[in-house]
C-alpha positions as CSV (number, residue, x, y, z in Angstrom):
1,M,-63.3,49.2,-19.0
2,V,-66.2,46.8,-17.1
3,A,-67.0,44.3,-20.1
4,K,-62.9,43.9,-19.9
5,K,-62.8,42.9,-16.2
6,Q,-65.8,40.5,-16.6
7,A,-63.7,38.5,-19.0
8,L,-61.1,38.9,-17.0
9,G,-62.3,37.9,-13.8
10,R,-64.1,34.9,-16.0
11,G,-60.8,34.3,-17.4
12,L,-59.1,33.9,-13.5
13,G,-62.2,31.7,-11.9
14,A,-61.4,29.2,-15.3
15,L,-58.2,28.7,-13.2
16,I,-59.2,28.5,-9.7
17,P,-60.4,25.2,-8.4
18,T,-63.7,25.8,-7.3
19,G,-64.2,22.3,-6.0
20,P,-62.5,20.5,-2.8
21,V,-58.4,20.9,-3.2
22,T,-57.1,17.8,-3.7
23,S,-53.5,16.6,-3.0
24,P,-50.7,16.9,-5.9
25,Q,-49.9,13.8,-7.7
26,P,-46.6,12.4,-7.2
27,L,-44.0,12.8,-9.4
28,P,-42.8,10.1,-11.3
29,A,-40.8,7.6,-9.9
30,P,-36.7,7.1,-11.0
31,P,-35.7,5.0,-13.5
32,A,-35.2,1.8,-12.1
33,T,-31.7,1.4,-13.5
34,P,-29.2,4.0,-12.1
35,Q,-27.6,6.2,-15.0
36,K,-24.3,6.6,-16.0
37,G,-22.6,10.4,-14.8
38,H,-25.3,11.3,-12.0
39,V,-24.9,10.1,-8.2
40,R,-26.9,7.8,-7.4
41,Q,-27.7,5.2,-4.1
42,I,-27.0,1.7,-4.6
43,P,-27.3,-1.2,-2.3
44,L,-24.3,-2.5,-1.4
45,D,-25.0,-6.0,-1.9
46,L,-25.2,-5.2,-4.9
47,I,-22.0,-3.9,-4.9
48,D,-18.9,-6.5,-5.4
49,P,-14.9,-5.7,-4.6
50,N,-13.0,-4.5,-7.5
51,P,-11.1,-7.4,-8.8
52,Y,-8.0,-5.2,-9.8
53,Q,-7.8,-3.4,-5.7
54,P,-4.3,-3.2,-5.7
55,R,-4.4,-3.0,-2.1
56,Q,-4.4,-5.8,0.1
57,F,-4.7,-4.8,3.7
58,F,-7.1,-3.1,5.3
59,D,-6.3,-1.4,9.1
60,D,-9.4,-2.8,10.9
61,E,-8.8,0.0,13.5
62,H,-8.6,2.8,10.8
63,L,-11.9,0.7,9.1
64,E,-13.8,0.9,12.7
65,E,-12.6,5.1,12.9
66,L,-14.3,5.6,9.2
67,A,-17.3,3.7,10.1
68,A,-18.7,5.2,13.0
69,S,-18.0,8.3,11.1
70,I,-20.3,7.0,8.5
71,R,-23.3,6.4,11.3
72,S,-22.9,10.3,12.8
73,H,-22.2,11.8,8.9
74,G,-23.1,9.0,6.3
75,V,-20.6,8.9,3.1
76,L,-19.2,12.1,2.4
77,Q,-17.5,11.3,-0.6
78,P,-19.5,8.7,-3.3
79,L,-17.9,5.7,-4.5
80,L,-17.0,5.0,-8.4
81,L,-18.6,2.1,-9.2
82,R,-19.1,0.2,-13.0
83,E,-22.4,-2.3,-14.2
84,E,-21.9,-5.3,-15.3
85,N,-24.2,-7.8,-15.6
86,G,-27.1,-6.4,-13.3
87,R,-24.4,-6.0,-10.8
88,Y,-22.0,-2.9,-10.0
89,Q,-18.2,-3.5,-9.3
90,L,-16.1,-1.1,-7.6
91,V,-13.5,1.3,-9.3
92,A,-13.1,3.6,-6.7
93,G,-13.7,3.4,-2.5
94,E,-13.2,0.5,-1.2
95,R,-12.6,1.5,2.1
96,R,-15.9,4.1,1.9
97,W,-17.9,0.5,0.6
98,R,-16.0,-1.6,3.6
99,A,-16.6,0.8,6.2
100,A,-20.5,1.2,5.0
101,K,-21.1,-2.2,5.9
102,L,-19.7,-2.4,9.1
103,A,-22.4,0.9,9.8
104,G,-24.9,-0.7,8.9
105,L,-25.9,1.3,6.0
106,A,-28.4,-0.6,3.6
107,S,-27.2,1.5,0.3
108,V,-24.2,4.3,-0.5
109,P,-24.1,7.1,-3.3
110,A,-22.4,6.4,-6.3
111,L,-21.2,7.2,-9.4
112,L,-21.8,4.8,-12.2
113,E,-19.1,5.4,-15.1
114,D,-18.2,3.0,-17.9
115,F,-14.6,1.8,-17.4
116,S,-12.2,-0.4,-19.0
117,S,-10.8,-3.3,-16.8
118,Q,-7.0,-1.2,-17.4
119,D,-9.3,1.9,-16.3
120,Q,-10.1,0.2,-13.3
121,L,-6.4,-1.1,-12.0
122,E,-5.1,2.5,-13.0
123,V,-8.0,4.5,-11.2
124,A,-7.5,2.0,-8.2
125,L,-4.1,2.9,-8.2
126,I,-4.0,6.4,-8.5
127,E,-6.2,7.0,-6.0
128,N,-4.4,4.6,-3.0
129,I,-1.2,6.6,-4.3
130,Q,-2.9,10.1,-4.2
131,R,-3.6,8.7,-0.3
132,E,-0.7,7.6,0.2
133,D,-2.3,3.8,1.1
134,L,-0.4,1.5,-0.4
135,N,2.6,-0.5,1.1
136,A,6.0,-0.1,-0.9
137,M,5.1,-4.0,-2.4
138,E,1.5,-3.4,-3.2
139,E,2.5,-0.5,-5.0
140,A,5.5,-3.1,-6.8
141,R,2.7,-5.2,-8.0
142,A,0.1,-2.9,-9.3
143,Y,2.9,-1.5,-11.5
144,R,4.0,-5.2,-12.2
145,D,0.0,-5.6,-13.3
146,L,0.2,-2.9,-15.7
147,V,3.4,-4.0,-17.6
148,S,2.5,-7.1,-17.5
149,R,-1.5,-7.2,-18.4
150,Y,-1.4,-3.7,-21.0
151,N,1.8,-4.4,-22.1
152,L,3.0,-0.7,-20.8
153,S,6.3,0.7,-20.8
154,Q,8.1,2.0,-17.4
155,E,7.6,5.2,-18.7
156,E,3.9,4.5,-20.3
157,V,3.0,3.6,-16.5
158,A,4.7,6.4,-15.0
159,N,3.1,9.2,-17.2
160,R,-0.5,7.2,-16.3
161,V,0.0,7.6,-12.5
162,G,2.0,10.3,-12.3
163,K,5.1,8.8,-11.3
164,G,8.7,9.7,-12.6
165,R,10.1,6.8,-14.5
166,A,12.8,5.9,-11.6
167,T,10.6,5.5,-9.2
168,V,8.4,2.6,-11.4
169,A,11.5,1.3,-11.9
170,N,12.8,1.2,-8.1
171,A,9.3,-0.1,-7.3
172,L,9.6,-2.6,-9.2
173,R,13.1,-4.2,-8.2
174,L,11.7,-4.7,-5.1
175,L,9.9,-7.8,-6.5
176,K,13.2,-9.5,-6.9
177,L,13.5,-9.8,-3.3
178,P,12.5,-13.0,-1.3
179,V,9.2,-14.0,-0.5
180,D,9.9,-13.1,3.0
181,I,11.4,-9.7,3.0
182,Q,8.6,-8.5,0.4
183,Q,6.7,-9.7,3.6
184,D,8.9,-8.1,5.9
185,I,8.6,-4.9,4.0
186,E,4.4,-5.4,3.5
187,A,4.2,-5.2,7.1
188,G,6.5,-2.6,8.1
189,R,9.0,-4.3,9.3
190,L,11.5,-2.7,6.8
191,T,11.3,0.1,4.2
192,A,11.6,0.1,0.7
193,G,15.3,1.8,1.7
194,H,15.7,-1.5,3.3
195,G,14.7,-3.4,0.4
196,R,16.7,-1.5,-1.8
197,A,20.2,-1.2,0.2
198,I,19.8,-5.9,0.0
199,L,19.3,-5.6,-3.7
200,S,22.4,-3.9,-3.9
201,L,24.2,-7.3,-2.9
202,E,24.3,-9.4,-5.5
203,S,24.7,-12.8,-3.8
204,S,20.9,-14.1,-2.2
205,E,23.8,-15.7,1.4
206,K,25.0,-11.7,1.4
207,Q,20.9,-10.5,1.6
208,R,19.8,-12.7,4.1
209,R,22.5,-11.5,6.3
210,L,22.1,-8.4,6.0
211,H,18.2,-8.9,6.5
212,K,18.9,-10.6,9.5
213,A,21.1,-7.6,10.7
214,V,18.5,-4.8,9.7
215,L,15.8,-6.8,12.0
216,A,18.4,-7.7,14.9
217,G,19.8,-3.9,14.4
218,D,17.0,-2.3,14.0
219,L,19.2,-0.5,11.3
220,N,17.8,2.5,10.0
221,V,18.4,3.1,6.1
222,R,22.4,4.7,5.9
223,E,23.2,2.2,8.4
224,A,21.9,-0.4,6.3
225,E,23.5,0.5,3.5
226,R,26.8,1.2,5.3
227,L,26.3,-2.3,5.9
228,A,26.0,-3.5,2.3
229,R,28.8,-1.6,0.9
230,R,31.2,-3.9,3.8
231,L,29.8,-7.0,2.9
232,A,30.0,-6.4,-0.7
233,E,33.2,-5.5,-0.6
234,K,35.6,-8.7,-1.5
235,Q,37.0,-9.8,1.3
236,P,40.8,-11.6,2.2
237,P,40.5,-15.3,2.1
238,R,41.0,-16.6,6.0
239,P,43.9,-18.8,6.7
240,K,42.3,-22.7,6.4
241,P,43.5,-24.6,9.6
242,A,43.4,-28.3,7.2
243,G,40.8,-28.6,4.0
244,E,37.8,-27.3,3.9
245,I,36.6,-24.1,6.1
246,D,34.3,-25.8,8.6
247,P,31.1,-24.5,7.8
248,Q,30.1,-24.2,11.8
249,V,32.4,-20.7,11.7
250,K,30.1,-19.2,8.8
251,A,27.6,-20.0,11.0
252,L,28.8,-18.3,14.1
253,E,29.6,-16.1,11.8
254,D,26.1,-15.7,10.4
255,K,24.7,-15.4,14.2
256,L,26.4,-12.7,14.9
257,I,25.7,-10.5,12.4
258,E,21.8,-11.5,13.7
259,V,22.3,-11.0,17.2
260,L,24.6,-7.9,17.3
261,G,22.7,-6.6,13.9
262,A,26.3,-5.1,12.6
263,F,29.4,-7.1,10.4
264,T,31.1,-10.0,12.4
265,R,33.4,-11.8,11.0
266,L,35.5,-15.3,13.2
267,K,38.9,-15.2,11.8
268,P,40.7,-18.1,12.6
269,T,44.4,-18.1,13.3
270,S,45.1,-21.5,14.3
271,P,42.3,-24.4,14.6
272,T,42.1,-23.1,18.7
273,Q,42.6,-19.7,17.9
274,G,41.4,-16.4,16.2
275,R,40.0,-13.4,16.6
276,I,36.6,-11.5,16.4
277,E,36.1,-8.4,14.1
278,I,32.7,-6.3,14.3
279,T,32.6,-3.5,12.6
280,Y,30.4,-0.2,13.6
281,N,29.8,3.0,11.7
282,S,29.0,5.2,14.1
283,L,29.7,6.0,18.1
284,D,25.7,5.5,18.1
285,D,26.4,2.5,16.6
286,L,29.3,1.2,19.5
287,D,27.6,2.1,22.0
288,R,24.1,0.5,21.2
289,I,26.8,-2.7,20.1
290,L,28.9,-2.4,23.6
291,L,25.3,-2.7,25.1
292,L,23.9,-5.5,23.3
293,L,27.7,-7.1,25.0
294,G,26.7,-5.8,28.8
295,V,29.7,-3.2,28.9
296,E,28.5,0.5,29.3
297,A,30.4,2.9,27.5
298,D,30.4,5.2,30.5
299,A,32.8,2.9,32.3
300,I,35.6,3.0,29.7
């Protein structure tokens, strides 16, 4: 037994260092190239924006708020990147990337994955749709890109982004609107519902009249739809004083529609006489029109 204890003591002695204690050797440095499928810190100056990003408008105030949060807590959710020619392209997380730059960060956590250009567009589109970050026109253009770039049907696009086919079809219809009306939707002055009401009119002239009326009268979608139906109705021919109708009559109608936000017709009965017809869709609508005309409804 004594011999065994002596042998065991000699064995432990061999494991215990007898010389001066030295610091542990540092672990090997991580590989210079970030590995796919792992979250790594990537320098901001090596990251490029997503060329297929459907979102074009980023609210400066909201970005500043996010930047303030990042200064306090850091970037809590990694960006999604793909590597290309020694640099990195954003797939998802552009708001975080922009806010991180505002916050003065040198690097951000990121996850690297292999994505095709089609994948990039789909992932960016889905991320923005889930966050409800896209306006109606940005969403419509993203659907159009999926259809035109990759030869997808509307149904295939709907399946990929988790939307109904009718939703995709209605969004794509908005791209048929005149550019200035699209810009009003993009800026939030009109909704997609207003855009569809305008598209229900075949005549570009009537589309313009409805567009002006909606903006002037601050009409909601239901009111815009009712006005669109009235504009679409076939109107009886007006009496012609002599020859062609004076273009000033139509110009005055357009001006009245713009000012009142209501369907308005001038009905000449002679070269110097006639009547004005103003259509209202509800009692509230009537009160609004009377107010514009300087008439107090309570005084009637």
